[in-house]
DRENVEX-179749 format. One record per residue (C-alpha): residue number from 0; residue in one letter; chain; x, y, z. Coordinates in steps of 0.05 Angstrom, whole numbers, plus 5000, padded with zeros to 4 digits. Each point is the difference from the previous one (the first is absolute). Example, Ala and Ser with C-alpha at 12.3 -4.5 7.8 and 13.67 -1.06 7.14 Angstrom:
2
num | residuo | cadena | u | v | w
0 | a | A | 5246 | 4910 | 5156
1 | s | A | 5027 | 5069 | 4987
***
This chain:
398
num | residuo | cadena | u | v | w
0 | x | A | 9336 | 6624 | 4390
1 | x | A | 4933 | 5034 | 4977
2 | x | A | 4981 | 4985 | 4931
3 | x | A | 5000 | 5071 | 4977
4 | x | A | 5070 | 5013 | 5016
5 | x | A | 5050 | 4988 | 4944
6 | x | A | 5065 | 4961 | 5006
7 | x | A | 5057 | 5049 | 5003
8 | x | A | 5055 | 4961 | 5033
9 | x | A | 5024 | 4929 | 5017
10 | x | A | 4973 | 5003 | 5068
11 | x | A | 4930 | 5011 | 4974
12 | x | A | 5010 | 4942 | 4953
13 | x | A | 5020 | 4956 | 5059
14 | x | A | 4935 | 5019 | 5037
15 | x | A | 4958 | 4981 | 4940
16 | x | A | 5033 | 4931 | 4996
17 | x | A | 4990 | 4987 | 5074
18 | x | A | 4927 | 5018 | 4996
19 | x | A | 4993 | 4953 | 4940
20 | x | A | 5031 | 4945 | 5038
21 | x | A | 4955 | 5011 | 5061
22 | x | A | 4939 | 4999 | 4955
23 | x | A | 5023 | 4937 | 4966
24 | x | A | 5011 | 4962 | 5068
25 | x | A | 4932 | 5022 | 5024
26 | x | A | 4969 | 4975 | 4934
27 | x | A | 5033 | 4932 | 5005
28 | x | A | 4979 | 4993 | 5073
29 | x | A | 4928 | 4990 | 4979
30 | x | A | 5021 | 4929 | 4975
31 | x | A | 5009 | 4934 | 5040
32 | x | A | 5054 | 5010 | 5050
33 | x | A | 4986 | 4939 | 5045
34 | x | A | 5021 | 4930 | 4975
35 | x | A | 4986 | 4933 | 5029
36 | x | A | 5059 | 4972 | 5041
37 | x | A | 4976 | 4925 | 4988
38 | x | A | 5047 | 4963 | 4952
39 | x | A | 4969 | 4987 | 4933
40 | x | A | 4946 | 5053 | 5008
41 | x | A | 5005 | 5064 | 4955
42 | x | A | 4940 | 5038 | 5025
43 | x | A | 5008 | 5073 | 5019
44 | x | A | 4952 | 5050 | 5034
45 | x | A | 4992 | 5073 | 5007
46 | x | A | 4980 | 4997 | 5073
47 | x | A | 5032 | 4964 | 5058
48 | x | A | 4934 | 4973 | 5027
49 | x | A | 4989 | 4962 | 4938
50 | x | A | 5070 | 4971 | 5002
51 | x | A | 4988 | 4979 | 5072
52 | x | A | 4934 | 4965 | 4983
53 | x | A | 5032 | 4969 | 4938
54 | x | A | 5060 | 4970 | 5040
55 | x | A | 4952 | 4975 | 5054
56 | x | A | 4966 | 4956 | 4946
57 | x | A | 5070 | 4971 | 4985
58 | x | A | 5023 | 4986 | 5070
59 | x | A | 4937 | 5005 | 5047
60 | x | A | 5043 | 5035 | 5052
61 | x | A | 4977 | 5067 | 5030
62 | x | A | 5067 | 5039 | 5007
63 | x | A | 4977 | 5064 | 5031
64 | x | A | 4995 | 4988 | 5077
65 | x | A | 4987 | 5049 | 5054
66 | x | A | 5063 | 5022 | 5039
67 | x | A | 4965 | 5018 | 5065
68 | x | A | 5012 | 4953 | 5058
69 | x | A | 4939 | 4955 | 5017
70 | x | A | 4969 | 5009 | 4932
71 | x | A | 5000 | 4941 | 4953
72 | x | A | 4964 | 5031 | 4941
73 | x | A | 5030 | 4984 | 4931
74 | x | A | 4976 | 5029 | 4934
75 | x | A | 5007 | 4984 | 4925
76 | x | A | 5002 | 5073 | 4978
77 | x | A | 5041 | 5056 | 5028
78 | x | A | 4943 | 5050 | 5002
79 | x | A | 4961 | 4955 | 5041
80 | x | A | 5057 | 4997 | 5052
81 | x | A | 5004 | 5077 | 5001
82 | x | A | 4925 | 5006 | 5008
83 | x | A | 5004 | 4951 | 5060
84 | x | A | 5056 | 5041 | 5032
85 | x | A | 4961 | 5065 | 4994
86 | x | A | 4937 | 4971 | 5026
87 | x | A | 5027 | 4955 | 5055
88 | x | A | 5067 | 5025 | 5024
89 | x | A | 5011 | 5073 | 4979
90 | x | A | 4928 | 5022 | 5022
91 | x | A | 5003 | 5047 | 5060
92 | x | A | 4964 | 4976 | 5062
93 | x | A | 4995 | 4924 | 5020
94 | x | A | 5020 | 4979 | 4931
95 | x | A | 4937 | 4959 | 4984
96 | x | A | 4958 | 5025 | 4939
97 | x | A | 4933 | 5023 | 5018
98 | x | A | 4943 | 4983 | 4953
99 | x | A | 4952 | 5062 | 5007
100 | x | A | 4974 | 5012 | 4932
101 | x | A | 4939 | 4957 | 4983
102 | x | A | 4977 | 4982 | 4932
103 | x | A | 4948 | 5047 | 4970
104 | x | A | 4950 | 4946 | 4988
105 | x | A | 4956 | 4983 | 5059
106 | x | A | 4996 | 4925 | 4982
107 | x | A | 5077 | 4995 | 5000
108 | x | A | 5033 | 5000 | 5070
109 | x | A | 5074 | 5005 | 4978
110 | x | A | 5046 | 5048 | 5035
111 | x | A | 5062 | 5032 | 4972
112 | x | A | 5061 | 5042 | 5029
113 | x | A | 4990 | 5058 | 4951
114 | x | A | 4950 | 5029 | 4952
115 | x | A | 5045 | 4984 | 4941
116 | x | A | 4995 | 4926 | 5017
117 | x | A | 4925 | 5004 | 5007
118 | x | A | 4992 | 5036 | 4933
119 | x | A | 5042 | 4944 | 4966
120 | x | A | 4956 | 4948 | 5034
121 | x | A | 4937 | 5037 | 4974
122 | x | A | 5028 | 5002 | 4928
123 | x | A | 5024 | 4930 | 4999
124 | x | A | 4949 | 4962 | 5039
125 | x | A | 4935 | 5040 | 4989
126 | x | A | 5002 | 5050 | 4945
127 | x | A | 5039 | 4963 | 4944
128 | x | A | 5024 | 4933 | 5027
129 | x | A | 5057 | 4968 | 4959
130 | x | A | 4979 | 4934 | 4969
131 | x | A | 5044 | 4958 | 4955
132 | x | A | 4963 | 4955 | 4955
133 | x | A | 5021 | 4932 | 4976
134 | x | A | 5008 | 4996 | 4925
135 | x | A | 4978 | 4927 | 4999
136 | x | A | 4938 | 5002 | 5043
137 | x | A | 4953 | 5050 | 5038
138 | x | A | 5038 | 4997 | 5066
139 | x | A | 5025 | 5069 | 5027
140 | x | A | 5054 | 5014 | 5053
141 | x | A | 5022 | 5060 | 5042
142 | x | A | 5071 | 4981 | 4994
143 | x | A | 5045 | 4986 | 4940
144 | x | A | 5038 | 4944 | 5038
145 | x | A | 4935 | 4964 | 5011
146 | x | A | 4978 | 5010 | 4928
147 | x | A | 5067 | 4972 | 4977
148 | x | A | 4995 | 4938 | 5044
149 | x | A | 4928 | 4987 | 4978
150 | x | A | 5022 | 5002 | 4927
151 | x | A | 5058 | 4955 | 5010
152 | x | A | 4965 | 4945 | 5044
153 | x | A | 4933 | 5000 | 4963
154 | x | A | 5016 | 5017 | 4926
155 | x | A | 5071 | 5004 | 4973
156 | x | A | 5044 | 4956 | 5048
157 | x | A | 5056 | 5045 | 4981
158 | x | A | 5040 | 5004 | 5063
159 | x | A | 5063 | 5047 | 4999
160 | x | A | 5041 | 4948 | 5036
161 | x | A | 4998 | 4924 | 4998
162 | x | A | 5040 | 4943 | 5033
163 | x | A | 5047 | 4968 | 4953
164 | x | A | 4986 | 4930 | 5030
165 | x | A | 4927 | 4996 | 5008
166 | x | A | 4977 | 5059 | 4959
167 | x | A | 4960 | 5029 | 5056
168 | x | A | 4983 | 5075 | 4991
169 | x | A | 5014 | 5057 | 5046
170 | x | A | 4985 | 5076 | 5004
171 | x | A | 5066 | 5020 | 5030
172 | x | A | 5072 | 4979 | 4992
173 | x | A | 5014 | 4986 | 5072
174 | x | A | 4943 | 4950 | 5003
175 | x | A | 5029 | 4964 | 4943
176 | x | A | 5071 | 4997 | 5029
177 | x | A | 4975 | 4977 | 5068
178 | x | A | 4959 | 4945 | 4968
179 | x | A | 5058 | 4976 | 4955
180 | x | A | 5044 | 4988 | 5059
181 | x | A | 4948 | 4949 | 5026
182 | x | A | 4971 | 4973 | 4936
183 | x | A | 5013 | 4927 | 4988
184 | x | A | 4973 | 4955 | 4943
185 | x | A | 4991 | 4926 | 5008
186 | x | A | 5003 | 4962 | 4932
187 | x | A | 4970 | 4931 | 4991
188 | x | A | 5051 | 4955 | 4972
189 | x | A | 4948 | 4961 | 4959
190 | x | A | 4967 | 5060 | 4967
191 | x | A | 5013 | 5072 | 4983
192 | x | A | 4955 | 5030 | 5055
193 | x | A | 5029 | 5048 | 5055
194 | x | A | 4972 | 5018 | 5065
195 | x | A | 5012 | 5055 | 5046
196 | x | A | 4982 | 4962 | 5063
197 | x | A | 5026 | 4936 | 5026
198 | x | A | 4927 | 4975 | 5023
199 | x | A | 4977 | 5011 | 4927
200 | x | A | 5060 | 4961 | 4974
201 | x | A | 4989 | 4938 | 5046
202 | x | A | 4925 | 5003 | 4987
203 | x | A | 5016 | 4997 | 4924
204 | x | A | 5046 | 4940 | 5011
205 | x | A | 4949 | 4962 | 5042
206 | x | A | 4946 | 5010 | 4946
207 | x | A | 5039 | 4984 | 4940
208 | x | A | 5048 | 4950 | 5034
209 | x | A | 5060 | 5034 | 4968
210 | x | A | 5039 | 4998 | 5063
211 | x | A | 4998 | 4925 | 5003
212 | x | A | 5023 | 4989 | 4928
213 | x | A | 5071 | 5022 | 5024
214 | x | A | 5006 | 4938 | 5042
215 | x | A | 4969 | 4943 | 4959
216 | x | A | 5020 | 4928 | 5008
217 | x | A | 5035 | 4973 | 4937
218 | x | A | 4976 | 4927 | 5013
219 | x | A | 4926 | 5014 | 5014
220 | x | A | 4950 | 5055 | 4996
221 | x | A | 5006 | 5025 | 5071
222 | x | A | 5023 | 5071 | 5011
223 | x | A | 5019 | 5041 | 5062
224 | x | A | 5008 | 5070 | 5027
225 | x | A | 5069 | 4990 | 5031
226 | x | A | 5059 | 4960 | 4977
227 | x | A | 5007 | 4966 | 5068
228 | x | A | 4930 | 4971 | 4991
229 | x | A | 5020 | 4975 | 4930
230 | x | A | 5064 | 4967 | 5027
231 | x | A | 4960 | 4965 | 5052
232 | x | A | 4952 | 4974 | 4951
233 | x | A | 5057 | 4973 | 4954
234 | x | A | 5034 | 4967 | 5059
235 | x | A | 4935 | 4966 | 5025
236 | x | A | 4969 | 4978 | 4932
237 | x | A | 5053 | 4997 | 4949
238 | x | A | 5062 | 4978 | 5038
239 | x | A | 5035 | 4938 | 4976
240 | x | A | 5015 | 4977 | 5074
241 | x | A | 4933 | 4971 | 5026
242 | x | A | 5029 | 5003 | 5069
243 | x | A | 5002 | 5074 | 5001
244 | x | A | 4931 | 5002 | 5031
245 | x | A | 4995 | 5028 | 5071
246 | x | A | 4995 | 4940 | 5051
247 | x | A | 4976 | 5003 | 5071
248 | x | A | 5058 | 4992 | 5050
249 | x | A | 4960 | 4965 | 5052
250 | x | A | 5020 | 4925 | 5009
251 | x | A | 4928 | 4971 | 4998
252 | x | A | 4975 | 5047 | 4945
253 | x | A | 5023 | 4988 | 4927
254 | x | A | 4955 | 5054 | 4968
255 | x | A | 5033 | 5038 | 4942
256 | x | A | 4979 | 5064 | 4962
257 | x | A | 5018 | 5035 | 4936
258 | x | A | 5004 | 5068 | 5034
259 | x | A | 5034 | 5023 | 5063
260 | x | A | 4941 | 5041 | 5020
261 | x | A | 4954 | 4936 | 5003
262 | x | A | 5053 | 4963 | 5043
263 | x | A | 5004 | 5060 | 5045
264 | x | A | 4921 | 4998 | 5009
265 | x | A | 5005 | 4925 | 5012
266 | x | A | 5050 | 5008 | 5057
267 | x | A | 4958 | 5057 | 5030
268 | x | A | 4936 | 4961 | 5000
269 | x | A | 5025 | 4929 | 5014
270 | x | A | 5064 | 5002 | 5043
271 | x | A | 5017 | 5065 | 5030
272 | x | A | 4934 | 5038 | 4993
273 | x | A | 4946 | 5012 | 5050
274 | x | A | 4964 | 4937 | 5021
275 | x | A | 4925 | 4999 | 5012
276 | x | A | 4981 | 4941 | 5044
277 | x | A | 4930 | 4969 | 5009
278 | x | A | 4977 | 5007 | 5072
279 | x | A | 4947 | 4943 | 4993
280 | x | A | 5004 | 4937 | 5044
281 | x | A | 5040 | 4943 | 4966
282 | x | A | 5019 | 5045 | 4943
283 | x | A | 5075 | 5014 | 4987
284 | x | A | 4992 | 5034 | 4931
285 | x | A | 5044 | 5062 | 4984
286 | x | A | 4987 | 5049 | 4944
287 | x | A | 5044 | 5055 | 4969
288 | x | A | 4944 | 5052 | 5001
289 | x | A | 4940 | 5021 | 5040
290 | x | A | 4956 | 4991 | 4941
291 | x | A | 5019 | 4925 | 4992
292 | x | A | 4987 | 4990 | 5073
293 | x | A | 4930 | 5032 | 4996
294 | x | A | 4983 | 4955 | 4940
295 | x | A | 5024 | 4940 | 5040
296 | x | A | 4957 | 5018 | 5059
297 | x | A | 4939 | 5009 | 4957
298 | x | A | 5010 | 4939 | 4962
299 | x | A | 5024 | 4950 | 5049
300 | x | A | 4971 | 5021 | 5067
301 | x | A | 4941 | 5046 | 4991
302 | x | A | 4966 | 4956 | 4949
303 | x | A | 5012 | 4937 | 5041
304 | x | A | 4968 | 5033 | 5063
305 | x | A | 4937 | 5020 | 4959
306 | x | A | 4992 | 4928 | 4973
307 | x | A | 5006 | 4970 | 5072
308 | x | A | 4951 | 5049 | 5028
309 | x | A | 4951 | 4984 | 4944
310 | x | A | 4995 | 4927 | 5018
311 | x | A | 4979 | 5014 | 5071
312 | x | A | 4926 | 4998 | 5021
313 | x | A | 5002 | 5069 | 5026
314 | x | A | 5030 | 5030 | 4937
315 | x | A | 4946 | 4965 | 4961
316 | x | A | 4946 | 5032 | 5043
317 | x | A | 5034 | 5066 | 4994
318 | x | A | 5003 | 4994 | 4927
319 | x | A | 4926 | 4985 | 4995
320 | x | A | 4982 | 5060 | 5042
321 | x | A | 5043 | 5044 | 4956
322 | x | A | 4965 | 4974 | 4936
323 | x | A | 4930 | 5013 | 5030
324 | x | A | 5023 | 5071 | 5020
325 | x | A | 5023 | 5009 | 4930
326 | x | A | 4933 | 4979 | 4970
327 | x | A | 4961 | 5046 | 5049
328 | x | A | 5044 | 5058 | 4982
329 | x | A | 4989 | 4987 | 4925
330 | x | A | 4927 | 4996 | 5010
331 | x | A | 4999 | 5066 | 5034
332 | x | A | 5040 | 5034 | 4948
333 | x | A | 4961 | 4969 | 4940
334 | x | A | 4989 | 5048 | 4943
335 | x | A | 4928 | 5024 | 4995
336 | x | A | 4957 | 4995 | 4936
337 | x | A | 4986 | 5063 | 4962
338 | x | A | 4924 | 4989 | 5004
339 | x | A | 5002 | 4983 | 5075
340 | x | A | 4941 | 5032 | 5035
341 | x | A | 4965 | 5019 | 4935
342 | x | A | 4934 | 4972 | 4978
343 | x | A | 5001 | 4949 | 4943
344 | x | A | 4966 | 5023 | 4936
345 | x | A | 4985 | 4962 | 4936
346 | x | A | 5032 | 5019 | 4934
347 | x | A | 4933 | 5021 | 4970
348 | x | A | 4983 | 5051 | 5055
349 | x | A | 5072 | 5027 | 4994
350 | x | A | 4998 | 5007 | 4924
351 | x | A | 4931 | 5029 | 4999
352 | x | A | 5012 | 5043 | 5060
353 | x | A | 4940 | 4972 | 5037
354 | x | A | 4988 | 5001 | 5076
355 | x | A | 4964 | 4936 | 5016
356 | x | A | 4979 | 4967 | 5065
357 | x | A | 5045 | 4946 | 5026
358 | x | A | 4953 | 4941 | 4987
359 | x | A | 4988 | 5024 | 4927
360 | x | A | 5074 | 5011 | 4989
361 | x | A | 5018 | 4931 | 5030
362 | x | A | 4950 | 4964 | 4951
363 | x | A | 5035 | 5038 | 4944
364 | x | A | 5068 | 4974 | 5021
365 | x | A | 4967 | 4930 | 5003
366 | x | A | 4971 | 5006 | 4925
367 | x | A | 4928 | 4995 | 5024
368 | x | A | 4955 | 5008 | 4938
369 | x | A | 4945 | 5035 | 5038
370 | x | A | 5047 | 5054 | 5025
371 | x | A | 5033 | 5009 | 4933
372 | x | A | 4932 | 5006 | 4968
373 | x | A | 4977 | 5054 | 5052
374 | x | A | 5063 | 5041 | 4994
375 | x | A | 4996 | 4995 | 4922
376 | x | A | 4929 | 5027 | 5001
377 | x | A | 5021 | 5058 | 5044
378 | x | A | 5057 | 5019 | 4954
379 | x | A | 4963 | 4989 | 4937
380 | x | A | 4963 | 5065 | 5005
381 | x | A | 5062 | 5038 | 5012
382 | x | A | 5053 | 4967 | 4955
383 | x | A | 5001 | 4980 | 4926
384 | x | A | 4997 | 4928 | 4977
385 | x | A | 5075 | 4998 | 4982
386 | x | A | 5024 | 5026 | 5066
387 | x | A | 4954 | 4951 | 5035
388 | x | A | 5029 | 4941 | 4960
389 | x | A | 5070 | 5020 | 5017
390 | x | A | 4985 | 5005 | 5074
391 | x | A | 4969 | 4932 | 5002
392 | x | A | 5057 | 4967 | 4960
393 | x | A | 5051 | 5031 | 5044
394 | x | A | 4965 | 4975 | 5063
395 | x | A | 4991 | 4931 | 4974
396 | x | A | 5072 | 4996 | 4978
397 | x | A | 5026 | 5021 | 5066
***
C-alpha cells in the first residue's frame, strides 16, 4: 500500500501489517544465518563460504565434490565447486578452459581464462599485493594461514588443538584425532619420565640402569634385565644344593659348570662339535676351533722347522748373505748431511760476511795466529773495536 494512501478499511490494515512483517524479515536476514554444525562450537556466519572454510578447519575434509564422471576434483567451498563446473564442464566446446588473456605487465607471463581474472591478478599481485605482517617480528606473508602457523610455531606456541597424552600441538582437529589413536606413552618405573617412542624409553633404561633395578638379586649386588636371568643366577650362585651345577654327561669327562650355556658350549667344542685335526706327520692333536689349530701349527711345527734349518751350513751361509745385503741396502739409503756438497767455512767468515780463499779460511778454522791477525787488520778499518772483539771471542769459543 502506498504511504500517501490512508487506511480506510480492515483490508488496508492487513496490507500494512504484511508489508511491515516483510520489512522486518528482510532486516533480520542481514544477521548471521549459518551456524557451525560441529558439536561444542557456537560460531555463526553470514556467508556460506565462511561456514565451509570454518568447518574445514574443524574436520579437514573437503565436502564439495564434482558430480561428473571421471572428475575427482573436491573443494572446500561451494563457490569454488560452482566455478569449476562453469569453467570445466558447462563451458561450450571441448570443455577445457582456454587461457587466452595475458597479464598486462610484460615481465609477467601468466595467462588467464578471462579479463576479470587477469584484473584480479593485477590488483592482488602487482598493484597492491596483500601482505600480512607478523606482530612479533618483521616477517610478512601473502596468506593468513601461513602467518598463523608462523606465529604459533615461532612465537606463541598456542596450538588450537593438543593431544591429551603427550601435549603435542596441531592446527586442525582431525590431525589431533588421528594422532591420539596411535599415541602411546612409555613410563619409566623408576622415575617420572615418559617417552612417546619405545626406542627412547629403552635408551633411557640402558643409560640410567633403571630397567635392571626391577630384577635385582636379594643376596648380592647383581641385577638383570629379565627375571629368567635372575632365576638362573640364584640357582647357580645361591642355591643350597651344591650338586645343582650342570655336569657333563660324557663318561670320561667330569667337567661341571654353574650355567647351562657354559655346559652347552663345552659339549659343542669338546665332544660333539667340529674337530680340527693336525695334518702334520706323527701328530695326532685335535682342536675345537681353527684358531687353536693355527696357533698349534705356528708354535709346534713352524718354529721347530726354522730352528732345524738355522743349524744347517747352507742356512748359515744364507743368513750371512742376507745380512750383507741388508747392510748394503742401508748404506745406499743412508741419510745425507745437510751440508753435503757445500764448501766448509769458518765461523769468523760467516759472522763477518767475508768471502775468503780456501787456504786462508782453513787457517782460520785451525786457529792460526798469522791468519787471525791478517783478517783482524782487514776488518779493523771497517768495523769498530767492540764489534771486532765480539767476533774474535765468538770465533775462539767455537
